[in-house]
PDB file of all heavy atoms in Angstrom:
ATOM      1  N   MET A   1      29.753 -32.474 103.892  1.00  0.00           N
ATOM      2  CA  MET A   1      30.716 -32.125 104.885  1.00  0.00           C
ATOM      3  C   MET A   1      31.594 -33.283 105.387  1.00  0.00           C
ATOM      4  O   MET A   1      32.697 -33.099 105.777  1.00  0.00           O
ATOM      5  CB  MET A   1      30.049 -31.476 106.071  1.00  0.00           C
ATOM      6  CG  MET A   1      29.584 -30.069 105.786  1.00  0.00           C
ATOM      7  SD  MET A   1      30.971 -29.014 105.470  1.00  0.00           S
ATOM      8  CE  MET A   1      30.150 -27.541 105.043  1.00  0.00           C
ATOM      9  N   PRO A   2      31.060 -34.520 105.341  1.00  0.00           N
ATOM     10  CA  PRO A   2      31.905 -35.630 105.852  1.00  0.00           C
ATOM     11  C   PRO A   2      33.145 -35.845 105.021  1.00  0.00           C
ATOM     12  O   PRO A   2      34.129 -36.375 105.484  1.00  0.00           O
ATOM     13  CB  PRO A   2      30.972 -36.845 105.751  1.00  0.00           C
ATOM     14  CG  PRO A   2      29.589 -36.284 105.694  1.00  0.00           C
ATOM     15  CD  PRO A   2      29.719 -34.938 105.032  1.00  0.00           C
ATOM     16  N   SER A   3      33.144 -35.412 103.759  1.00  0.00           N
ATOM     17  CA  SER A   3      34.332 -35.617 102.906  1.00  0.00           C
ATOM     18  C   SER A   3      35.499 -34.810 103.402  1.00  0.00           C
ATOM     19  O   SER A   3      36.660 -35.253 103.274  1.00  0.00           O
ATOM     20  CB  SER A   3      34.025 -35.273 101.457  1.00  0.00           C
ATOM     21  OG  SER A   3      33.697 -33.914 101.342  1.00  0.00           O
ATOM     22  N   LYS A   4      35.267 -33.619 103.968  1.00  0.00           N
ATOM     23  CA  LYS A   4      36.376 -32.794 104.510  1.00  0.00           C
ATOM     24  C   LYS A   4      37.025 -33.465 105.683  1.00  0.00           C
ATOM     25  O   LYS A   4      38.217 -33.452 105.855  1.00  0.00           O
ATOM     26  CB  LYS A   4      35.888 -31.411 104.866  1.00  0.00           C
ATOM     27  CG  LYS A   4      35.623 -30.533 103.700  1.00  0.00           C
ATOM     28  CD  LYS A   4      35.262 -29.128 104.152  1.00  0.00           C
ATOM     29  CE  LYS A   4      35.062 -28.243 102.934  1.00  0.00           C
ATOM     30  NZ  LYS A   4      34.709 -26.862 103.323  1.00  0.00           N
ATOM     31  N   ALA A   5      36.220 -34.096 106.535  1.00  0.00           N
ATOM     32  CA  ALA A   5      36.752 -34.813 107.665  1.00  0.00           C
ATOM     33  C   ALA A   5      37.616 -35.969 107.241  1.00  0.00           C
ATOM     34  O   ALA A   5      38.655 -36.268 107.797  1.00  0.00           O
ATOM     35  CB  ALA A   5      35.616 -35.299 108.583  1.00  0.00           C
ATOM     36  N   LYS A   6      37.178 -36.653 106.192  1.00  0.00           N
ATOM     37  CA  LYS A   6      37.960 -37.797 105.695  1.00  0.00           C
ATOM     38  C   LYS A   6      39.281 -37.306 105.090  1.00  0.00           C
ATOM     39  O   LYS A   6      40.286 -37.979 105.194  1.00  0.00           O
ATOM     40  CB  LYS A   6      37.132 -38.564 104.624  1.00  0.00           C
ATOM     41  CG  LYS A   6      36.042 -39.370 105.212  1.00  0.00           C
ATOM     42  CD  LYS A   6      35.308 -40.140 104.161  1.00  0.00           C
ATOM     43  CE  LYS A   6      34.124 -40.936 104.706  1.00  0.00           C
ATOM     44  NZ  LYS A   6      33.409 -41.646 103.688  1.00  0.00           N
ATOM     45  N   ASN A   7      39.237 -36.174 104.408  1.00  0.00           N
ATOM     46  CA  ASN A   7      40.477 -35.619 103.806  1.00  0.00           C
ATOM     47  C   ASN A   7      41.496 -35.278 104.908  1.00  0.00           C
ATOM     48  O   ASN A   7      42.666 -35.474 104.743  1.00  0.00           O
ATOM     49  CB  ASN A   7      40.163 -34.407 102.972  1.00  0.00           C
ATOM     50  CG  ASN A   7      39.515 -34.767 101.679  1.00  0.00           C
ATOM     51  OD1 ASN A   7      39.606 -35.914 101.180  1.00  0.00           O
ATOM     52  ND2 ASN A   7      38.834 -33.795 101.054  1.00  0.00           N
ATOM     53  N   LYS A   8      41.008 -34.703 106.031  1.00  0.00           N
ATOM     54  CA  LYS A   8      41.917 -34.369 107.099  1.00  0.00           C
ATOM     55  C   LYS A   8      42.530 -35.635 107.736  1.00  0.00           C
ATOM     56  O   LYS A   8      43.663 -35.641 108.113  1.00  0.00           O
ATOM     57  CB  LYS A   8      41.161 -33.566 108.212  1.00  0.00           C
ATOM     58  CG  LYS A   8      40.909 -32.144 107.792  1.00  0.00           C
ATOM     59  CD  LYS A   8      40.280 -31.381 108.941  1.00  0.00           C
ATOM     60  CE  LYS A   8      40.048 -29.923 108.488  1.00  0.00           C
ATOM     61  NZ  LYS A   8      39.463 -29.156 109.588  1.00  0.00           N
ATOM     62  N   GLU A   9      41.729 -36.694 107.816  1.00  0.00           N
ATOM     63  CA  GLU A   9      42.257 -37.953 108.330  1.00  0.00           C
ATOM     64  C   GLU A   9      43.294 -38.508 107.425  1.00  0.00           C
ATOM     65  O   GLU A   9      44.327 -39.038 107.867  1.00  0.00           O
ATOM     66  CB  GLU A   9      41.087 -38.950 108.528  1.00  0.00           C
ATOM     67  CG  GLU A   9      40.174 -38.653 109.682  1.00  0.00           C
ATOM     68  CD  GLU A   9      39.019 -39.586 109.755  1.00  0.00           C
ATOM     69  OE1 GLU A   9      39.002 -40.571 109.018  1.00  0.00           O
ATOM     70  OE2 GLU A   9      38.098 -39.333 110.571  1.00  0.00           O
ATOM     71  N   LYS A  10      43.093 -38.387 106.130  1.00  0.00           N
ATOM     72  CA  LYS A  10      44.086 -38.908 105.163  1.00  0.00           C
ATOM     73  C   LYS A  10      45.388 -38.135 105.253  1.00  0.00           C
ATOM     74  O   LYS A  10      46.484 -38.697 105.115  1.00  0.00           O
ATOM     75  CB  LYS A  10      43.530 -38.853 103.766  1.00  0.00           C
ATOM     76  CG  LYS A  10      42.478 -39.891 103.464  1.00  0.00           C
ATOM     77  CD  LYS A  10      42.014 -39.806 102.047  1.00  0.00           C
ATOM     78  CE  LYS A  10      40.913 -40.803 101.746  1.00  0.00           C
ATOM     79  NZ  LYS A  10      40.417 -40.700 100.361  1.00  0.00           N
ATOM     80  N   LEU A  11      45.296 -36.800 105.488  1.00  0.00           N
ATOM     81  CA  LEU A  11      46.499 -36.009 105.583  1.00  0.00           C
ATOM     82  C   LEU A  11      47.320 -36.397 106.814  1.00  0.00           C
ATOM     83  O   LEU A  11      48.529 -36.382 106.801  1.00  0.00           O
ATOM     84  CB  LEU A  11      46.133 -34.504 105.644  1.00  0.00           C
ATOM     85  CG  LEU A  11      45.671 -33.865 104.338  1.00  0.00           C
ATOM     86  CD1 LEU A  11      45.233 -32.427 104.609  1.00  0.00           C
ATOM     87  CD2 LEU A  11      46.727 -33.942 103.283  1.00  0.00           C
ATOM     88  N   ASN A  12      46.636 -36.711 107.900  1.00  0.00           N
ATOM     89  CA  ASN A  12      47.303 -37.080 109.124  1.00  0.00           C
ATOM     90  C   ASN A  12      47.957 -38.474 109.041  1.00  0.00           C
ATOM     91  O   ASN A  12      48.827 -38.795 109.798  1.00  0.00           O
ATOM     92  CB  ASN A  12      46.350 -37.006 110.312  1.00  0.00           C
ATOM     93  CG  ASN A  12      45.962 -35.589 110.640  1.00  0.00           C
ATOM     94  OD1 ASN A  12      46.667 -34.654 110.311  1.00  0.00           O
ATOM     95  ND2 ASN A  12      44.808 -35.429 111.271  1.00  0.00           N
ATOM     96  N   GLU A  13      47.492 -39.296 108.131  1.00  0.00           N
ATOM     97  CA  GLU A  13      48.000 -40.674 108.040  1.00  0.00           C
ATOM     98  C   GLU A  13      49.224 -40.770 107.143  1.00  0.00           C
ATOM     99  O   GLU A  13      49.831 -41.836 107.064  1.00  0.00           O
ATOM    100  CB  GLU A  13      46.888 -41.580 107.476  1.00  0.00           C
ATOM    101  CG  GLU A  13      45.722 -41.756 108.419  1.00  0.00           C
ATOM    102  CD  GLU A  13      44.611 -42.602 107.849  1.00  0.00           C
ATOM    103  OE1 GLU A  13      44.761 -43.093 106.717  1.00  0.00           O
ATOM    104  OE2 GLU A  13      43.580 -42.765 108.546  1.00  0.00           O
ATOM    105  N   LYS A  14      49.613 -39.707 106.440  1.00  0.00           N
ATOM    106  CA  LYS A  14      50.756 -39.811 105.564  1.00  0.00           C
ATOM    107  C   LYS A  14      52.031 -39.986 106.388  1.00  0.00           C
ATOM    108  O   LYS A  14      52.240 -39.285 107.369  1.00  0.00           O
ATOM    109  CB  LYS A  14      50.884 -38.551 104.723  1.00  0.00           C
ATOM    110  CG  LYS A  14      49.840 -38.445 103.665  1.00  0.00           C
ATOM    111  CD  LYS A  14      50.053 -37.269 102.731  1.00  0.00           C
ATOM    112  CE  LYS A  14      49.055 -37.209 101.654  1.00  0.00           C
ATOM    113  NZ  LYS A  14      49.270 -36.070 100.748  1.00  0.00           N
ATOM    114  N   PRO A  15      52.892 -40.912 105.983  1.00  0.00           N
ATOM    115  CA  PRO A  15      54.137 -41.134 106.737  1.00  0.00           C
ATOM    116  C   PRO A  15      55.115 -40.001 106.503  1.00  0.00           C
ATOM    117  O   PRO A  15      55.070 -39.299 105.502  1.00  0.00           O
ATOM    118  CB  PRO A  15      54.679 -42.426 106.170  1.00  0.00           C
ATOM    119  CG  PRO A  15      54.086 -42.511 104.796  1.00  0.00           C
ATOM    120  CD  PRO A  15      52.766 -41.836 104.870  1.00  0.00           C
ATOM    121  N   LEU A  16      55.964 -39.797 107.474  1.00  0.00           N
ATOM    122  CA  LEU A  16      56.977 -38.784 107.395  1.00  0.00           C
ATOM    123  C   LEU A  16      58.027 -39.187 106.340  1.00  0.00           C
ATOM    124  O   LEU A  16      58.418 -40.350 106.322  1.00  0.00           O
ATOM    125  CB  LEU A  16      57.650 -38.596 108.755  1.00  0.00           C
ATOM    126  CG  LEU A  16      58.607 -37.470 108.929  1.00  0.00           C
ATOM    127  CD1 LEU A  16      57.892 -36.127 108.698  1.00  0.00           C
ATOM    128  CD2 LEU A  16      59.209 -37.476 110.290  1.00  0.00           C
ATOM    129  N   ASP A  17      58.444 -38.290 105.528  1.00  0.00           N
ATOM    130  CA  ASP A  17      59.441 -38.604 104.498  1.00  0.00           C
ATOM    131  C   ASP A  17      60.810 -38.523 105.130  1.00  0.00           C
ATOM    132  O   ASP A  17      61.368 -37.446 105.314  1.00  0.00           O
ATOM    133  CB  ASP A  17      59.298 -37.634 103.335  1.00  0.00           C
ATOM    134  CG  ASP A  17      60.088 -38.040 102.128  1.00  0.00           C
ATOM    135  OD1 ASP A  17      60.691 -39.142 102.181  1.00  0.00           O
ATOM    136  OD2 ASP A  17      60.094 -37.312 101.135  1.00  0.00           O
ATOM    137  N   PHE A  18      61.356 -39.674 105.484  1.00  0.00           N
ATOM    138  CA  PHE A  18      62.627 -39.707 106.210  1.00  0.00           C
ATOM    139  C   PHE A  18      63.825 -39.294 105.342  1.00  0.00           C
ATOM    140  O   PHE A  18      64.750 -38.652 105.825  1.00  0.00           O
ATOM    141  CB  PHE A  18      62.889 -41.122 106.758  1.00  0.00           C
ATOM    142  CG  PHE A  18      61.996 -41.425 107.935  1.00  0.00           C
ATOM    143  CD1 PHE A  18      60.973 -42.376 107.828  1.00  0.00           C
ATOM    144  CD2 PHE A  18      62.131 -40.779 109.137  1.00  0.00           C
ATOM    145  CE1 PHE A  18      60.136 -42.647 108.867  1.00  0.00           C
ATOM    146  CE2 PHE A  18      61.315 -41.027 110.206  1.00  0.00           C
ATOM    147  CZ  PHE A  18      60.325 -41.972 110.089  1.00  0.00           C
ATOM    148  N   ILE A  19      63.776 -39.564 104.074  1.00  0.00           N
ATOM    149  CA  ILE A  19      64.855 -39.164 103.197  1.00  0.00           C
ATOM    150  C   ILE A  19      64.913 -37.647 103.122  1.00  0.00           C
ATOM    151  O   ILE A  19      66.020 -37.053 103.220  1.00  0.00           O
ATOM    152  CB  ILE A  19      64.693 -39.781 101.787  1.00  0.00           C
ATOM    153  CG1 ILE A  19      64.820 -41.287 101.868  1.00  0.00           C
ATOM    154  CG2 ILE A  19      65.705 -39.211 100.807  1.00  0.00           C
ATOM    155  CD1 ILE A  19      64.537 -42.018 100.576  1.00  0.00           C
ATOM    156  N   LEU A  20      63.762 -37.010 103.048  1.00  0.00           N
ATOM    157  CA  LEU A  20      63.751 -35.534 102.973  1.00  0.00           C
ATOM    158  C   LEU A  20      64.268 -34.988 104.299  1.00  0.00           C
ATOM    159  O   LEU A  20      65.026 -33.992 104.292  1.00  0.00           O
ATOM    160  CB  LEU A  20      62.355 -35.047 102.687  1.00  0.00           C
ATOM    161  CG  LEU A  20      62.154 -33.544 102.635  1.00  0.00           C
ATOM    162  CD1 LEU A  20      62.977 -32.952 101.512  1.00  0.00           C
ATOM    163  CD2 LEU A  20      60.687 -33.204 102.448  1.00  0.00           C
ATOM    164  N   CYS A  21      63.850 -35.574 105.411  1.00  0.00           N
ATOM    165  CA  CYS A  21      64.353 -35.093 106.719  1.00  0.00           C
ATOM    166  C   CYS A  21      65.830 -35.263 106.852  1.00  0.00           C
ATOM    167  O   CYS A  21      66.521 -34.350 107.374  1.00  0.00           O
ATOM    168  CB  CYS A  21      63.607 -35.819 107.845  1.00  0.00           C
ATOM    169  SG  CYS A  21      61.902 -35.352 108.021  1.00  0.00           S
ATOM    170  N   ILE A  22      66.393 -36.331 106.383  1.00  0.00           N
ATOM    171  CA  ILE A  22      67.827 -36.589 106.493  1.00  0.00           C
ATOM    172  C   ILE A  22      68.563 -35.577 105.627  1.00  0.00           C
ATOM    173  O   ILE A  22      69.557 -35.016 106.074  1.00  0.00           O
ATOM    174  CB  ILE A  22      68.161 -38.018 106.044  1.00  0.00           C
ATOM    175  CG1 ILE A  22      67.633 -39.009 107.117  1.00  0.00           C
ATOM    176  CG2 ILE A  22      69.646 -38.223 105.806  1.00  0.00           C
ATOM    177  CD1 ILE A  22      67.743 -40.456 106.708  1.00  0.00           C
ATOM    178  N   VAL A  23      68.060 -35.307 104.424  1.00  0.00           N
ATOM    179  CA  VAL A  23      68.701 -34.319 103.560  1.00  0.00           C
ATOM    180  C   VAL A  23      68.668 -32.942 104.196  1.00  0.00           C
ATOM    181  O   VAL A  23      69.664 -32.196 104.151  1.00  0.00           O
ATOM    182  CB  VAL A  23      68.008 -34.325 102.177  1.00  0.00           C
ATOM    183  CG1 VAL A  23      68.460 -33.137 101.334  1.00  0.00           C
ATOM    184  CG2 VAL A  23      68.301 -35.618 101.443  1.00  0.00           C
ATOM    185  N   ILE A  24      67.556 -32.576 104.779  1.00  0.00           N
ATOM    186  CA  ILE A  24      67.445 -31.265 105.446  1.00  0.00           C
ATOM    187  C   ILE A  24      68.446 -31.142 106.580  1.00  0.00           C
ATOM    188  O   ILE A  24      69.112 -30.144 106.714  1.00  0.00           O
ATOM    189  CB  ILE A  24      65.985 -31.014 105.902  1.00  0.00           C
ATOM    190  CG1 ILE A  24      65.082 -30.780 104.714  1.00  0.00           C
ATOM    191  CG2 ILE A  24      65.917 -29.842 106.873  1.00  0.00           C
ATOM    192  CD1 ILE A  24      63.596 -30.752 105.038  1.00  0.00           C
ATOM    193  N   PHE A  25      68.498 -32.177 107.418  1.00  0.00           N
ATOM    194  CA  PHE A  25      69.432 -32.102 108.578  1.00  0.00           C
ATOM    195  C   PHE A  25      70.880 -32.090 108.114  1.00  0.00           C
ATOM    196  O   PHE A  25      71.721 -31.427 108.718  1.00  0.00           O
ATOM    197  CB  PHE A  25      69.177 -33.235 109.535  1.00  0.00           C
ATOM    198  CG  PHE A  25      67.924 -33.028 110.360  1.00  0.00           C
ATOM    199  CD1 PHE A  25      66.894 -33.980 110.332  1.00  0.00           C
ATOM    200  CD2 PHE A  25      67.742 -31.871 111.090  1.00  0.00           C
ATOM    201  CE1 PHE A  25      65.767 -33.772 111.098  1.00  0.00           C
ATOM    202  CE2 PHE A  25      66.594 -31.675 111.837  1.00  0.00           C
ATOM    203  CZ  PHE A  25      65.615 -32.649 111.855  1.00  0.00           C
ATOM    204  N   LEU A  26      71.223 -32.835 107.036  1.00  0.00           N
ATOM    205  CA  LEU A  26      72.590 -32.819 106.523  1.00  0.00           C
ATOM    206  C   LEU A  26      72.944 -31.475 105.969  1.00  0.00           C
ATOM    207  O   LEU A  26      74.057 -30.951 106.215  1.00  0.00           O
ATOM    208  CB  LEU A  26      72.771 -33.904 105.432  1.00  0.00           C
ATOM    209  CG  LEU A  26      72.854 -35.329 105.932  1.00  0.00           C
ATOM    210  CD1 LEU A  26      72.871 -36.278 104.730  1.00  0.00           C
ATOM    211  CD2 LEU A  26      74.075 -35.535 106.794  1.00  0.00           C
ATOM    212  N   LEU A  27      72.043 -30.851 105.264  1.00  0.00           N
ATOM    213  CA  LEU A  27      72.330 -29.506 104.745  1.00  0.00           C
ATOM    214  C   LEU A  27      72.392 -28.487 105.851  1.00  0.00           C
ATOM    215  O   LEU A  27      73.235 -27.587 105.800  1.00  0.00           O
ATOM    216  CB  LEU A  27      71.219 -29.094 103.715  1.00  0.00           C
ATOM    217  CG  LEU A  27      71.241 -29.802 102.391  1.00  0.00           C
ATOM    218  CD1 LEU A  27      70.014 -29.429 101.590  1.00  0.00           C
ATOM    219  CD2 LEU A  27      72.512 -29.494 101.616  1.00  0.00           C
ATOM    220  N   LEU A  28      71.587 -28.648 106.864  1.00  0.00           N
ATOM    221  CA  LEU A  28      71.684 -27.737 108.029  1.00  0.00           C
ATOM    222  C   LEU A  28      73.023 -27.891 108.741  1.00  0.00           C
ATOM    223  O   LEU A  28      73.646 -26.890 109.075  1.00  0.00           O
ATOM    224  CB  LEU A  28      70.542 -28.021 109.000  1.00  0.00           C
ATOM    225  CG  LEU A  28      70.451 -27.189 110.235  1.00  0.00           C
ATOM    226  CD1 LEU A  28      70.159 -25.751 109.889  1.00  0.00           C
ATOM    227  CD2 LEU A  28      69.370 -27.724 111.149  1.00  0.00           C
ATOM    228  N   ALA A  29      73.453 -29.125 108.941  1.00  0.00           N
ATOM    229  CA  ALA A  29      74.737 -29.347 109.592  1.00  0.00           C
ATOM    230  C   ALA A  29      75.897 -28.825 108.762  1.00  0.00           C
ATOM    231  O   ALA A  29      76.811 -28.208 109.258  1.00  0.00           O
ATOM    232  CB  ALA A  29      74.909 -30.842 109.864  1.00  0.00           C
ATOM    233  N   LEU A  30      75.795 -29.038 107.450  1.00  0.00           N
ATOM    234  CA  LEU A  30      76.842 -28.538 106.554  1.00  0.00           C
ATOM    235  C   LEU A  30      76.928 -27.001 106.581  1.00  0.00           C
ATOM    236  O   LEU A  30      78.003 -26.416 106.638  1.00  0.00           O
ATOM    237  CB  LEU A  30      76.578 -29.027 105.111  1.00  0.00           C
ATOM    238  CG  LEU A  30      77.616 -28.638 104.086  1.00  0.00           C
ATOM    239  CD1 LEU A  30      78.936 -29.316 104.371  1.00  0.00           C
ATOM    240  CD2 LEU A  30      77.133 -29.018 102.708  1.00  0.00           C
ATOM    241  N   GLY A  31      75.756 -26.370 106.599  1.00  0.00           N
ATOM    242  CA  GLY A  31      75.723 -24.923 106.679  1.00  0.00           C
ATOM    243  C   GLY A  31      76.327 -24.385 107.983  1.00  0.00           C
ATOM    244  O   GLY A  31      77.070 -23.399 107.962  1.00  0.00           O
ATOM    245  N   ILE A  32      76.018 -25.033 109.094  1.00  0.00           N
ATOM    246  CA  ILE A  32      76.585 -24.597 110.362  1.00  0.00           C
ATOM    247  C   ILE A  32      78.082 -24.771 110.384  1.00  0.00           C
ATOM    248  O   ILE A  32      78.825 -23.895 110.822  1.00  0.00           O
ATOM    249  CB  ILE A  32      75.912 -25.372 111.508  1.00  0.00           C
ATOM    250  CG1 ILE A  32      74.475 -24.938 111.642  1.00  0.00           C
ATOM    251  CG2 ILE A  32      76.657 -25.180 112.822  1.00  0.00           C
ATOM    252  CD1 ILE A  32      73.647 -25.760 112.624  1.00  0.00           C
ATOM    253  N   VAL A  33      78.579 -25.884 109.834  1.00  0.00           N
ATOM    254  CA  VAL A  33      80.018 -26.114 109.767  1.00  0.00           C
ATOM    255  C   VAL A  33      80.684 -25.064 108.877  1.00  0.00           C
ATOM    256  O   VAL A  33      81.784 -24.572 109.231  1.00  0.00           O
ATOM    257  CB  VAL A  33      80.321 -27.549 109.290  1.00  0.00           C
ATOM    258  CG1 VAL A  33      81.763 -27.738 108.891  1.00  0.00           C
ATOM    259  CG2 VAL A  33      79.901 -28.565 110.302  1.00  0.00           C
ATOM    260  N   MET A  34      80.058 -24.737 107.773  1.00  0.00           N
ATOM    261  CA  MET A  34      80.667 -23.755 106.866  1.00  0.00           C
ATOM    262  C   MET A  34      80.719 -22.385 107.540  1.00  0.00           C
ATOM    263  O   MET A  34      81.726 -21.660 107.425  1.00  0.00           O
ATOM    264  CB  MET A  34      79.854 -23.637 105.574  1.00  0.00           C
ATOM    265  CG  MET A  34      79.966 -24.849 104.695  1.00  0.00           C
ATOM    266  SD  MET A  34      81.647 -25.105 104.100  1.00  0.00           S
ATOM    267  CE  MET A  34      81.971 -26.728 104.677  1.00  0.00           C
ATOM    268  N   VAL A  35      79.657 -21.976 108.250  1.00  0.00           N
ATOM    269  CA  VAL A  35      79.689 -20.661 108.916  1.00  0.00           C
ATOM    270  C   VAL A  35      80.768 -20.680 110.009  1.00  0.00           C
ATOM    271  O   VAL A  35      81.503 -19.708 110.161  1.00  0.00           O
ATOM    272  CB  VAL A  35      78.283 -20.386 109.507  1.00  0.00           C
ATOM    273  CG1 VAL A  35      78.338 -19.192 110.462  1.00  0.00           C
ATOM    274  CG2 VAL A  35      77.314 -20.100 108.383  1.00  0.00           C
ATOM    275  N   LEU A  36      80.848 -21.753 110.805  1.00  0.00           N
ATOM    276  CA  LEU A  36      81.835 -21.779 111.870  1.00  0.00           C
ATOM    277  C   LEU A  36      83.243 -21.812 111.291  1.00  0.00           C
ATOM    278  O   LEU A  36      84.132 -21.164 111.833  1.00  0.00           O
ATOM    279  CB  LEU A  36      81.606 -22.979 112.746  1.00  0.00           C
ATOM    280  CG  LEU A  36      80.331 -22.904 113.615  1.00  0.00           C
ATOM    281  CD1 LEU A  36      80.179 -24.240 114.368  1.00  0.00           C
ATOM    282  CD2 LEU A  36      80.411 -21.761 114.565  1.00  0.00           C
ATOM    283  N   SER A  37      83.470 -22.509 110.224  1.00  0.00           N
ATOM    284  CA  SER A  37      84.835 -22.590 109.658  1.00  0.00           C
ATOM    285  C   SER A  37      85.202 -21.259 108.991  1.00  0.00           C
ATOM    286  O   SER A  37      86.370 -20.902 108.959  1.00  0.00           O
ATOM    287  CB  SER A  37      84.905 -23.716 108.628  1.00  0.00           C
ATOM    288  OG  SER A  37      84.151 -23.419 107.482  1.00  0.00           O
ATOM    289  N   ALA A  38      84.221 -20.520 108.508  1.00  0.00           N
ATOM    290  CA  ALA A  38      84.531 -19.198 107.932  1.00  0.00           C
ATOM    291  C   ALA A  38      84.792 -18.144 108.993  1.00  0.00           C
ATOM    292  O   ALA A  38      85.603 -17.254 108.768  1.00  0.00           O
ATOM    293  CB  ALA A  38      83.386 -18.767 107.009  1.00  0.00           C
ATOM    294  N   SER A  39      84.164 -18.289 110.157  1.00  0.00           N
ATOM    295  CA  SER A  39      84.334 -17.250 111.183  1.00  0.00           C
ATOM    296  C   SER A  39      85.423 -17.583 112.142  1.00  0.00           C
ATOM    297  O   SER A  39      85.846 -16.709 112.905  1.00  0.00           O
ATOM    298  CB  SER A  39      82.999 -17.055 111.921  1.00  0.00           C
ATOM    299  OG  SER A  39      82.635 -18.222 112.583  1.00  0.00           O
ATOM    300  N   ALA A  40      85.905 -18.770 112.221  1.00  0.00           N
ATOM    301  CA  ALA A  40      86.929 -19.175 113.181  1.00  0.00           C
ATOM    302  C   ALA A  40      88.259 -18.422 112.982  1.00  0.00           C
ATOM    303  O   ALA A  40      88.833 -17.931 113.952  1.00  0.00           O
ATOM    304  CB  ALA A  40      87.147 -20.667 113.137  1.00  0.00           C
ATOM    305  N   PRO A  41      88.799 -18.309 111.752  1.00  0.00           N
ATOM    306  CA  PRO A  41      90.071 -17.599 111.616  1.00  0.00           C
ATOM    307  C   PRO A  41      90.013 -16.150 112.053  1.00  0.00           C
ATOM    308  O   PRO A  41      90.958 -15.648 112.691  1.00  0.00           O
ATOM    309  CB  PRO A  41      90.396 -17.730 110.136  1.00  0.00           C
ATOM    310  CG  PRO A  41      89.627 -18.879 109.641  1.00  0.00           C
ATOM    311  CD  PRO A  41      88.393 -18.938 110.504  1.00  0.00           C
ATOM    312  N   SER A  42      88.964 -15.462 111.733  1.00  0.00           N
ATOM    313  CA  SER A  42      88.883 -14.039 112.124  1.00  0.00           C
ATOM    314  C   SER A  42      88.672 -13.955 113.636  1.00  0.00           C
ATOM    315  O   SER A  42      89.241 -13.015 114.245  1.00  0.00           O
ATOM    316  CB  SER A  42      87.713 -13.362 111.415  1.00  0.00           C
ATOM    317  OG  SER A  42      86.507 -13.948 111.776  1.00  0.00           O
ATOM    318  N   SER A  43      88.025 -14.860 114.238  1.00  0.00           N
ATOM    319  CA  SER A  43      87.825 -14.848 115.661  1.00  0.00           C
ATOM    320  C   SER A  43      89.158 -15.152 116.386  1.00  0.00           C
ATOM    321  O   SER A  43      89.494 -14.514 117.367  1.00  0.00           O
ATOM    322  CB  SER A  43      86.805 -15.894 116.068  1.00  0.00           C
ATOM    323  OG  SER A  43      86.705 -16.030 117.457  1.00  0.00           O
ATOM    324  N   LEU A  44      89.914 -16.114 115.860  1.00  0.00           N
ATOM    325  CA  LEU A  44      91.209 -16.418 116.479  1.00  0.00           C
ATOM    326  C   LEU A  44      92.178 -15.293 116.369  1.00  0.00           C
ATOM    327  O   LEU A  44      92.937 -15.017 117.294  1.00  0.00           O
ATOM    328  CB  LEU A  44      91.761 -17.695 115.839  1.00  0.00           C
ATOM    329  CG  LEU A  44      91.108 -19.027 116.255  1.00  0.00           C
ATOM    330  CD1 LEU A  44      91.687 -20.162 115.437  1.00  0.00           C
ATOM    331  CD2 LEU A  44      91.280 -19.266 117.726  1.00  0.00           C
ATOM    332  N   SER A  45      92.204 -14.617 115.210  1.00  0.00           N
ATOM    333  CA  SER A  45      93.140 -13.507 115.048  1.00  0.00           C
ATOM    334  C   SER A  45      92.752 -12.303 115.919  1.00  0.00           C
ATOM    335  O   SER A  45      93.648 -11.551 116.315  1.00  0.00           O
ATOM    336  CB  SER A  45      93.211 -13.112 113.561  1.00  0.00           C
ATOM    337  OG  SER A  45      91.986 -12.532 113.164  1.00  0.00           O
ATOM    338  N   GLN A  46      91.491 -12.131 116.172  1.00  0.00           N
ATOM    339  CA  GLN A  46      91.052 -10.986 116.911  1.00  0.00           C
ATOM    340  C   GLN A  46      91.258 -11.151 118.447  1.00  0.00           C
ATOM    341  O   GLN A  46      91.604 -10.231 119.139  1.00  0.00           O
ATOM    342  CB  GLN A  46      89.557 -10.712 116.687  1.00  0.00           C
ATOM    343  CG  GLN A  46      89.044  -9.426 117.299  1.00  0.00           C
ATOM    344  CD  GLN A  46      87.583  -9.156 116.910  1.00  0.00           C
ATOM    345  OE1 GLN A  46      86.981  -9.920 116.189  1.00  0.00           O
ATOM    346  NE2 GLN A  46      87.075  -8.050 117.420  1.00  0.00           N
ATOM    347  N   TYR A  47      91.069 -12.376 118.929  1.00  0.00           N
ATOM    348  CA  TYR A  47      91.104 -12.573 120.382  1.00  0.00           C
ATOM    349  C   TYR A  47      92.365 -13.287 120.852  1.00  0.00           C
ATOM    350  O   TYR A  47      92.449 -13.697 121.985  1.00  0.00           O
ATOM    351  CB  TYR A  47      89.861 -13.351 120.785  1.00  0.00           C
ATOM    352  CG  TYR A  47      88.635 -12.550 120.621  1.00  0.00           C
ATOM    353  CD1 TYR A  47      87.702 -12.928 119.652  1.00  0.00           C
ATOM    354  CD2 TYR A  47      88.337 -11.446 121.391  1.00  0.00           C
ATOM    355  CE1 TYR A  47      86.538 -12.195 119.467  1.00  0.00           C
ATOM    356  CE2 TYR A  47      87.210 -10.715 121.238  1.00  0.00           C
ATOM    357  CZ  TYR A  47      86.280 -11.082 120.254  1.00  0.00           C
ATOM    358  OH  TYR A  47      85.166 -10.367 120.114  1.00  0.00           O
ATOM    359  N   ARG A  48      93.357 -13.397 120.032  1.00  0.00           N
ATOM    360  CA  ARG A  48      94.637 -14.023 120.444  1.00  0.00           C
ATOM    361  C   ARG A  48      95.637 -12.990 120.811  1.00  0.00           C
ATOM    362  O   ARG A  48      95.758 -11.916 120.385  1.00  0.00           O
ATOM    363  CB  ARG A  48      95.189 -14.914 119.379  1.00  0.00           C
ATOM    364  CG  ARG A  48      94.898 -16.350 119.648  1.00  0.00           C
ATOM    365  CD  ARG A  48      95.733 -17.156 118.721  1.00  0.00           C
ATOM    366  NE  ARG A  48      95.415 -18.574 118.979  1.00  0.00           N
ATOM    367  CZ  ARG A  48      95.996 -19.536 118.419  1.00  0.00           C
ATOM    368  NH1 ARG A  48      96.925 -19.376 117.543  1.00  0.00           N
ATOM    369  NH2 ARG A  48      95.657 -20.772 118.700  1.00  0.00           N
TER     370      ARG A  48
END
């Protein structure tokens, strides 16, 4: 049983992958910009 405890400790010690996080946030921001840019013309034409 002690080996399972050691495995959990090893999983918690892994560093966060900053490149992956940066890529995820960039894609999220790009997706939000694309949705807003696609919906802005229809919103402006409807409420003007």
